[in-house]
C-alpha positions as CSV (number, residue, x, y, z in Angstrom):
1,G,51.7,98.2,95.8
2,V,48.0,98.9,96.2
3,K,46.1,97.2,98.9
4,A,42.6,97.6,100.5
5,P,43.0,96.3,104.1
6,D,39.7,97.8,105.2
7,G,38.0,97.8,101.8
8,Y,39.4,101.1,100.7
9,P,42.3,100.8,98.2
10,R,45.4,102.9,98.8
11,E,49.1,102.7,98.1
12,V,51.1,100.9,100.8
13,Y,54.7,99.8,101.4
14,L,55.1,96.0,101.3
15,I,57.7,93.7,102.8
16,N,58.2,90.5,100.7
17,G,54.9,91.5,99.0
18,Q,53.0,91.5,102.3
19,Q,51.1,94.0,104.4
20,P,51.9,93.8,107.3
21,G,55.3,92.2,107.0
22,P,56.0,88.5,107.4
23,L,56.2,86.9,110.8
24,V,59.8,86.5,112.0
25,E,60.2,83.4,114.2
26,A,63.3,82.2,116.2
27,D,64.2,80.2,119.2
28,E,65.8,81.4,122.4
29,G,69.6,81.2,121.8
30,D,69.4,81.8,118.1
31,V,71.1,84.5,116.1
32,L,68.8,86.6,114.0
33,E,70.2,87.7,110.6
34,I,67.8,89.7,108.4
35,N,68.8,91.3,105.2
36,V,66.8,94.4,104.3
37,Q,66.9,95.3,100.6
38,N,65.4,98.8,100.2
39,E,63.5,98.7,96.9
40,L,61.6,101.9,97.8
41,D,62.4,105.3,96.4
42,V,62.8,106.7,99.9
43,E,65.4,106.0,102.7
44,N,64.5,103.6,105.5
45,T,65.6,101.6,108.5
46,V,64.1,98.8,110.6
47,H,63.9,98.8,114.4
48,W,63.4,95.6,116.4
49,H,61.1,96.8,119.1
50,G,61.9,95.4,122.5
51,L,65.0,93.3,121.6
52,L,68.1,93.9,123.7
53,Q,71.2,95.0,121.8
54,R,73.9,93.2,123.7
55,G,77.1,94.3,122.0
56,T,75.2,95.1,118.9
57,P,73.9,98.7,119.3
58,E,74.5,99.4,115.6
59,M,71.7,96.9,114.9
60,D,68.9,98.9,116.6
61,G,67.8,100.5,113.4
62,V,67.5,104.2,114.3
63,P,68.7,106.8,111.7
64,G,71.0,109.4,113.2
65,V,71.6,107.4,116.3
66,T,72.7,103.8,115.5
67,Q,73.1,103.9,111.7
68,F,72.9,105.8,108.5
69,P,69.5,105.4,106.7
70,I,69.4,102.6,104.1
71,A,69.4,104.5,100.7
72,P,67.0,103.5,97.9
73,G,68.5,100.5,96.1
74,A,70.9,99.7,99.0
75,N,70.7,97.0,101.6
76,F,71.7,96.5,105.2
77,T,72.0,93.2,107.2
78,Y,70.8,93.2,110.8
79,R,72.5,90.6,112.9
80,I,71.3,90.2,116.5
81,P,72.4,87.4,118.8
82,L,69.4,86.6,121.0
83,G,71.1,84.9,123.9
84,D,68.6,84.3,126.7
85,Q,66.0,86.6,125.2
86,Y,62.5,85.1,124.5
87,G,59.0,86.3,124.0
88,F,56.9,88.5,121.6
89,Y,58.3,91.5,119.9
90,W,57.6,93.5,116.7
91,Y,59.6,95.3,114.0
92,H,58.9,98.5,112.1
93,S,60.3,101.3,110.0
94,H,62.0,104.0,112.1
95,F,62.3,106.5,109.3
96,K,59.9,109.5,109.1
97,T,56.3,108.2,109.2
98,Y,56.6,105.2,107.0
99,Y,55.7,102.5,109.5
100,N,52.1,103.9,109.2
101,D,52.3,102.9,105.5
102,A,52.6,99.2,106.6
103,I,56.3,98.7,107.2
104,R,55.8,96.6,110.4
105,G,55.4,93.0,111.5
106,S,55.5,90.6,114.4
107,L,58.5,88.8,115.8
108,I,58.4,85.7,118.1
109,V,61.3,84.2,120.0
110,H,60.1,80.9,121.3
111,P,61.3,80.3,124.9
112,S,63.5,77.4,125.9
113,P,61.4,74.3,126.9
114,F,63.3,74.3,130.2
115,R,61.8,77.6,131.3
116,Q,58.9,77.4,133.7
117,R,55.7,79.1,132.5
118,P,53.4,81.2,134.7
119,F,50.3,79.6,133.0
120,E,51.3,76.1,134.1
121,S,49.4,77.0,137.4
122,L,46.2,76.8,135.4
123,A,46.6,73.1,134.7
124,R,44.6,70.6,136.7
125,S,46.3,67.6,135.1
126,D,49.3,66.6,133.1
127,V,47.1,66.5,130.0
128,E,46.0,70.1,130.5
129,Q,49.5,71.2,131.2
130,N,50.6,69.7,127.9
131,A,47.6,71.4,126.2
132,L,48.7,74.8,127.7
133,L,52.2,74.3,126.5
134,Q,51.0,73.4,123.0
135,A,48.8,76.5,122.9
136,E,51.8,78.6,123.8
137,K,53.8,77.0,121.0
138,D,51.0,77.6,118.5
139,A,50.2,81.2,119.8
140,I,48.9,83.5,117.1
141,P,50.3,87.0,116.8
142,V,47.7,89.7,116.4
143,L,49.2,93.0,115.1
144,L,46.6,95.7,116.0
145,T,46.9,99.0,114.2
146,D,45.0,102.1,113.4
147,W,44.8,103.0,109.7
148,Y,44.5,106.1,107.5
149,H,43.2,106.2,103.9
150,N,45.9,108.7,103.0
151,L,49.6,108.2,102.8
152,S,51.5,109.1,105.9
153,N,53.5,111.9,104.1
154,A,50.2,113.6,103.2
155,I,48.8,113.3,106.7
156,Y,52.1,114.7,108.1
157,D,52.2,117.6,105.7
158,Q,48.6,118.6,106.6
159,Y,49.5,118.4,110.3
160,I,52.5,120.6,109.9
161,E,50.6,123.1,107.8
162,T,47.5,123.4,109.9
163,G,48.6,122.3,113.4
164,A,45.6,120.0,113.7
165,Y,46.7,116.7,115.1
166,P,45.4,113.8,112.9
167,N,44.0,111.5,115.6
168,C,40.9,110.8,113.5
169,V,41.8,107.5,111.9
170,D,39.7,105.8,109.2
171,S,39.7,102.3,110.7
172,L,41.4,99.7,113.0
173,L,43.0,96.6,111.6
174,A,44.1,93.2,113.0
175,N,46.9,91.6,111.0
176,G,46.1,94.0,108.2
177,Q,42.4,93.2,108.0
178,G,39.4,95.3,109.1
179,R,36.5,97.4,107.9
180,S,36.1,101.1,107.4
181,A,35.0,102.6,110.7
182,A,31.4,103.3,111.6
183,L,30.5,105.1,114.8
184,L,28.4,102.1,115.8
185,P,29.9,98.9,114.4
186,S,28.1,95.6,113.9
187,G,27.8,93.6,117.1
188,S,27.1,96.6,119.3
189,S,23.7,96.7,120.7
190,S,22.9,100.4,120.6
191,T,24.3,103.9,121.1
192,A,23.8,103.3,124.8
193,D,27.0,101.3,124.5
194,I,28.9,104.5,123.8
195,A,30.2,106.6,126.7
196,T,30.5,109.9,124.8
197,P,33.7,112.0,125.4
198,T,33.6,115.7,125.6
199,G,32.4,117.3,122.4
200,S,30.2,116.2,119.5
201,L,31.2,113.2,117.4
202,G,31.7,113.2,113.7
203,P,30.9,110.3,111.3
204,R,34.0,108.5,112.3
205,G,33.4,109.1,116.0
206,C,35.9,111.9,116.3
207,T,35.8,115.1,118.2
208,P,37.1,118.3,116.5
209,P,40.8,119.1,116.9
210,M,41.6,121.3,119.9
211,M,44.5,123.2,118.4
212,F,45.3,124.9,115.1
213,K,48.0,127.2,113.8
214,P,47.0,130.8,113.4
215,G,44.9,131.3,110.3
216,Y,43.6,127.7,110.3
217,N,40.4,126.2,111.6
218,M,38.0,123.3,110.9
219,S,37.3,124.6,107.4
220,S,41.0,124.1,106.6
221,L,40.6,120.3,106.9
222,P,38.9,117.8,104.6
223,P,35.4,116.9,105.8
224,E,35.2,113.9,108.1
225,T,33.4,111.2,106.2
226,C,32.9,107.5,106.6
227,T,31.8,104.8,104.1
228,N,31.1,101.5,105.6
229,T,32.9,98.5,103.9
230,T,32.3,94.8,104.1
231,S,35.9,93.6,103.7
232,P,37.1,90.4,105.4
233,V,38.1,90.6,109.0
234,L,40.7,88.4,110.7
235,T,39.3,85.0,111.7
236,I,41.3,82.9,114.1
237,T,40.3,79.2,114.3
238,A,40.7,77.2,117.5
239,N,40.1,73.6,118.2
240,Q,37.9,73.3,121.3
241,S,39.1,69.8,122.1
242,Q,42.5,71.2,122.8
243,G,41.0,73.4,125.5
244,W,43.2,76.5,125.2
245,L,44.1,79.2,122.8
246,A,47.1,81.6,123.1
247,L,47.4,85.0,121.5
248,H,50.2,87.5,121.2
249,L,48.8,91.0,121.1
250,V,50.6,94.2,120.1
251,N,49.4,97.8,119.6
252,A,51.4,98.8,116.5
253,G,49.3,101.8,115.8
254,S,50.2,105.4,115.3
255,T,47.8,107.5,117.5
256,S,45.4,105.2,119.2
257,K,45.6,103.6,122.6
258,L,43.6,100.4,122.3
259,S,41.5,98.1,124.6
260,V,41.0,94.5,123.7
261,S,38.3,92.0,124.9
262,L,36.9,88.6,123.8
263,D,33.2,88.2,124.2
264,A,32.2,85.6,126.8
265,H,35.8,84.8,127.7
266,F,38.5,85.7,130.3
267,M,42.0,86.3,129.2
268,Y,45.0,85.2,131.4
269,V,47.9,87.6,130.8
270,Y,51.1,85.6,131.1
271,A,53.7,87.9,129.5
272,A,54.2,91.6,129.0
273,D,56.7,93.2,126.6
274,G,58.1,89.7,125.9
275,L,58.8,88.5,129.5
276,F,56.7,86.2,131.7
277,V,54.8,87.9,134.4
278,E,52.7,86.9,137.4
279,L,49.4,85.6,135.9
280,Q,46.5,88.1,135.8
281,E,42.9,87.3,134.8
282,V,41.2,90.1,132.9
283,K,38.2,90.7,130.7
284,V,39.4,94.0,129.2
285,L,43.1,94.6,128.3
286,P,44.3,98.2,127.6
287,I,47.4,98.4,125.4
288,S,49.4,101.5,124.9
289,I,51.2,102.0,121.6
290,G,54.3,99.7,121.4
291,Q,53.3,97.4,124.3
292,R,52.8,93.7,123.9
293,Y,50.8,91.2,125.9
294,S,50.6,87.4,125.6
295,V,47.3,85.9,126.8
296,M,45.9,82.4,127.4
297,I,42.2,81.8,126.7
298,K,40.2,78.8,128.0
299,L,37.9,77.5,125.3
300,D,35.0,76.8,127.6
301,Q,32.1,78.2,125.7
302,P,29.8,76.5,123.2
303,P,31.3,76.1,119.7
304,G,30.8,79.1,117.7
305,Q,32.3,82.4,116.6
306,Y,33.1,85.1,119.1
307,Y,34.1,88.8,118.6
308,L,37.6,89.7,119.5
309,R,37.0,93.4,120.0
310,F,39.6,96.2,119.8
311,A,38.6,99.8,120.3
312,S,40.3,103.1,120.6
313,L,40.5,104.3,124.2
314,P,40.0,108.1,124.2
315,V,42.5,109.9,126.4
316,G,43.1,113.6,126.8
317,D,42.3,115.3,123.5
318,M,42.8,112.1,121.6
319,Q,39.1,111.6,121.3
320,Q,37.7,109.0,118.9
321,V,35.1,106.4,119.5
322,I,35.9,103.6,117.1
323,E,35.8,99.8,117.4
324,D,36.6,97.0,115.0
325,Q,36.5,93.2,115.5
326,A,38.3,90.0,114.6
327,I,36.6,86.6,115.1
328,I,37.6,83.7,117.2
329,S,36.0,80.6,115.7
330,Y,35.7,77.4,117.7
331,Q,36.1,74.2,116.0
332,V,35.6,70.7,117.4
333,D,38.1,68.1,116.4
334,G,39.1,70.2,113.5
335,A,35.7,70.4,112.0
336,P,34.4,73.9,111.3
337,R,31.0,75.0,112.4
338,S,28.3,74.7,109.8
339,S,27.0,78.2,110.6
340,N,28.9,81.4,110.0
341,N,26.9,83.5,112.5
342,T,28.9,85.2,115.2
343,L,27.4,84.8,118.6
344,Y,26.5,88.1,120.3
345,D,25.1,88.6,123.7
346,S,25.2,92.0,125.3
347,Q,25.6,90.3,128.7
348,S,28.8,88.6,127.7
349,T,30.3,91.7,126.0
350,W,32.7,93.2,128.5
351,M,33.7,96.5,126.8
352,L,32.0,99.6,125.6
353,V,32.5,100.9,122.1
354,N,34.8,103.6,123.4
355,G,37.2,101.0,124.8
356,S,36.3,101.4,128.5
357,A,35.2,98.4,130.5
358,K,31.6,97.8,131.6
359,H,30.9,97.7,135.3
360,D,31.5,93.9,135.3
361,G,34.6,94.0,133.1
362,S,37.7,93.4,135.0
363,T,40.6,95.5,133.6
364,L,44.3,94.9,133.6
365,D,46.3,96.4,136.5
366,A,49.6,97.0,134.8
367,A,51.3,97.9,138.1
368,Q,50.7,94.4,139.4
369,L,52.6,92.7,136.5
370,A,55.6,91.6,138.5
371,P,58.2,89.5,136.7
372,F,57.5,85.8,137.0
373,D,61.3,85.4,137.3
374,Q,61.8,86.7,140.9
375,T,65.5,87.1,140.3
376,I,64.6,90.2,138.2
377,S,64.5,92.8,140.9
378,P,65.9,96.4,140.8
379,A,69.0,97.5,142.6
380,A,68.2,99.1,146.0
381,H,70.2,102.2,145.2
382,T,70.8,104.3,142.1
383,N,74.0,106.0,140.9
384,Q,72.1,108.8,139.0
385,T,68.7,110.4,138.7
386,R,67.6,112.3,135.6
387,T,64.4,114.3,135.4
388,F,62.7,114.8,132.0
389,E,60.2,117.6,131.9
390,I,58.1,117.1,128.8
391,S,56.3,120.1,127.3
392,Q,54.5,121.4,124.2
393,T,55.9,124.8,123.5
394,G,54.3,125.4,120.1
395,V,51.4,123.9,118.1
396,V,53.8,121.4,116.5
397,T,56.8,121.6,118.8
398,W,57.6,119.5,121.8
399,V,60.6,119.7,124.0
400,V,62.2,117.8,126.9
401,N,64.0,120.0,129.4
402,G,63.7,122.8,126.9
403,S,65.6,120.9,124.2
404,S,64.1,120.0,120.8
405,Y,65.6,117.4,118.6
406,S,67.1,117.4,115.1
407,E,68.4,114.2,113.6
408,P,72.3,114.3,113.4
409,S,73.7,113.9,109.9
410,T,76.3,111.5,111.3
411,P,74.9,108.9,113.8
412,V,75.7,109.5,117.5
413,I,77.1,105.9,117.7
414,F,80.2,107.2,115.8
415,G,81.2,109.3,118.8
416,N,82.5,112.8,118.8
417,I,82.6,113.0,115.0
418,S,78.8,113.1,115.2
419,D,77.1,116.5,115.1
420,G,74.7,115.1,117.8
421,W,77.5,114.2,120.2
422,T,77.5,117.5,122.1
423,A,73.9,118.5,121.3
424,G,71.5,119.4,124.2
425,Y,69.5,116.3,123.5
426,T,72.4,113.9,124.1
427,L,73.1,112.8,127.7
428,H,76.3,111.0,128.5
429,M,75.8,108.3,131.1
430,P,78.4,106.2,133.0
431,A,78.6,102.5,132.0
432,N,77.2,99.8,134.3
433,A,75.3,102.3,136.4
434,T,71.8,102.2,137.9
435,V,69.9,105.2,136.6
436,D,66.5,106.5,137.4
437,I,64.5,108.7,135.0
438,I,61.7,110.8,136.4
439,M,59.4,111.8,133.5
440,K,56.8,114.6,134.1
441,I,54.4,116.5,132.0
442,A,55.2,120.1,132.5
443,N,52.5,122.3,134.0
444,S,53.2,124.9,131.4
445,S,52.7,122.6,128.5
446,M,50.2,123.8,125.9
447,D,48.8,120.2,126.0
448,T,49.2,117.9,129.0
449,M,48.4,114.7,127.1
450,G,50.2,111.5,128.0
451,H,52.8,109.6,126.0
452,P,53.8,105.9,125.7
453,M,57.5,105.8,126.3
454,H,59.9,103.2,124.9
455,L,63.6,102.6,125.8
456,H,65.5,101.0,123.0
457,G,67.8,98.1,123.5
458,H,67.1,97.8,127.3
459,K,64.4,96.8,129.8
460,F,63.5,98.9,132.7
461,W,61.7,98.7,136.0
462,V,58.5,100.8,136.2
463,L,58.8,102.0,139.8
464,G,55.6,104.0,139.6
465,T,53.2,106.1,137.5
466,G,50.4,108.5,138.3
467,T,48.5,111.6,137.6
468,G,49.2,114.9,139.2
469,S,52.5,116.1,140.5
470,F,55.6,114.2,141.6
471,P,57.3,116.7,143.9
472,Y,60.4,114.7,144.5
473,T,63.9,114.9,143.1
474,T,64.6,111.2,143.6
475,A,62.6,108.0,143.9
476,A,64.0,107.4,147.4
477,E,62.2,110.6,148.6
478,A,58.8,109.4,147.5
479,P,56.5,107.5,149.8
480,K,56.1,103.7,149.3
481,S,52.5,104.3,148.2
482,M,53.9,105.9,145.0
483,I,57.1,103.9,144.4
484,N,57.6,100.1,144.2
485,V,61.1,98.9,144.5
486,Q,60.3,95.4,145.7
487,N,58.7,93.7,142.7
488,P,57.9,96.4,140.0
489,P,57.0,95.5,136.4
490,Y,60.0,95.0,134.1
491,R,59.1,96.5,130.7
492,D,60.4,98.3,127.6
493,T,57.4,100.5,127.0
494,V,55.4,102.5,129.7
495,E,52.6,104.9,129.5
496,L,53.3,108.4,130.9
497,P,49.9,109.5,132.0
498,A,48.3,112.8,130.9
499,S,49.2,115.6,133.4
500,G,51.2,112.9,135.2
501,W,54.5,111.3,135.9
502,A,56.4,108.0,135.5
503,V,59.6,106.8,137.2
504,I,61.7,104.1,135.6
505,R,65.0,102.5,136.6
506,F,67.5,100.8,134.3
507,I,71.1,99.7,134.2
508,T,73.4,101.1,131.5
509,Q,74.8,97.7,130.7
510,E,74.5,97.9,126.9
511,P,77.2,100.4,125.8
512,G,76.5,102.4,122.6
513,S,73.9,104.7,121.3
514,S,70.3,104.0,122.4
515,I,67.2,106.0,122.4
516,V,64.0,106.6,124.4
517,T,61.0,107.5,122.3
518,S,57.4,108.4,122.7
519,N,55.3,106.1,120.6
520,G,52.2,107.2,118.7
521,T,53.6,110.5,117.6
522,L,54.2,112.6,114.6
523,R,57.8,112.9,113.6
524,G,58.9,116.1,111.8
525,E,61.7,116.1,109.4
526,H,63.4,119.2,110.8
527,D,61.7,119.6,114.2
528,R,61.4,116.0,115.2
529,A,59.5,116.3,118.4
530,A,61.3,117.0,121.5
531,E,63.7,114.2,121.9
532,N,66.1,114.0,124.7
533,A,68.9,111.5,124.6
534,A,70.7,109.5,127.2
535,E,74.0,108.0,126.2
536,H,76.5,106.0,128.1
537,G,79.2,106.4,125.6
538,G,76.5,108.1,123.4
539,K,73.1,106.8,124.7
540,R,70.3,109.0,123.6
541,C,66.9,109.3,125.3
542,E,64.3,110.9,123.1
543,Q,60.7,111.8,123.7
544,R,58.5,112.4,120.7
545,G,55.4,114.3,121.4
546,K,52.2,113.1,119.8
547,R,51.8,116.5,118.1
548,S,55.1,116.5,116.4
549,D,56.1,113.0,115.8
550,F,54.1,110.1,114.2
551,V,54.4,106.8,115.9
552,D,57.9,105.9,115.6
553,A,59.1,104.0,118.7
């Protein structure tokens, strides 16, 4: 259909007539059964980002790995027993670049009422504890995305032709609503709020691409333009008399790492990638592509409307200064405010337009997000260590350990009849083993940008991340200042820093084909980013470089 989520009409793909797709809700212990009828004229699959596939690897939704694509006119039923899984997740197309055409949505698995919650420590009375639990039950999912005015196929084709990575998006959206981007959005006091990255900024706040194929330059690209729109933005209503508001936040974008803040309010982060964590109070919350956070907000300000800001956080050569807003609207006893004016005070705005925190804006320390369940701790010793050296070897080519990826015609899950079974990007792992993966940006890489990395069907411990070199062959050799094996975060998506490293530890306890991908990347049809695969009985680990693979977790 044709929609205008930021005021600019364009063709989008719809799920049940919606953009983004409908919210999927379940309870801990349920079995999800979702029938996907493909009424498009292109193939597709759906991936359930963050859900463990315990005995159901064929339900992960990755073409060439866990299933054949769903052909036009065909259907596929995904059936996933949730068991003891709970928390906030999301789903999206995992075929070519189509999730950037709106095939994505939120998924909530409500936790058992018998689980203890980290935010209960905020309660000063039984009444407030009940209010917090009710806020969690009523938590509102906020699907944050960047948005292009052109179809993803057109953007991808231009990228492959010119080599210019399309990080210059047209707008940012919250639950499919936003406004076409201006360099200085409403509610920002002045250009002094912008910490300008290296290079001049265009009308949409972008710096020029740093890399082109031979024979191409800036004149090969359409001019960067921006027309301001006044389309509706997401407005979330809250009843101040209830005391608390909970939000589920996900960065479901294609190229933009985002920062989120709420004017005049703190956010208490109580869950990360679906699992409860030790509570952390922040004013500014950076979110890498694919990551999710659940936050509790105390409604302790005067009734009114407050900006929920989300801005691109420029990293490496991914330079764009762009911010959009949703609105949190206080109500008292269910009665809306008589005024529609949004309260703005530069002293209670915690974030610059470029997504960085002001000097008084406390920022999330992701390394301190230890699991709230203290029984979730990594094994002291590993059975195997793998090193992934990630490198850009051509303008649109990325490799891991020298191997590039091409999607098998027969999915890897079918074993040795798959043309991907013995490929260089498929790694065979022992079952029920503790495995460390050391990921490093190669010094020889043409671009040393970072990558958000997602492991399908599993959780992993983030033992450490950092910039610079990691001159160790195992985690055990590294000093304790670099590696945490006592209470590390337990995630399914981690940011590999630019010119840096990350070490994760996981257990190969979900036999079948699985995949590690870099989110926020362009995915080529024949040269699909460098993707390595780990497979215990066919478990694939893939990395998709931002220059050759469009977000595709």
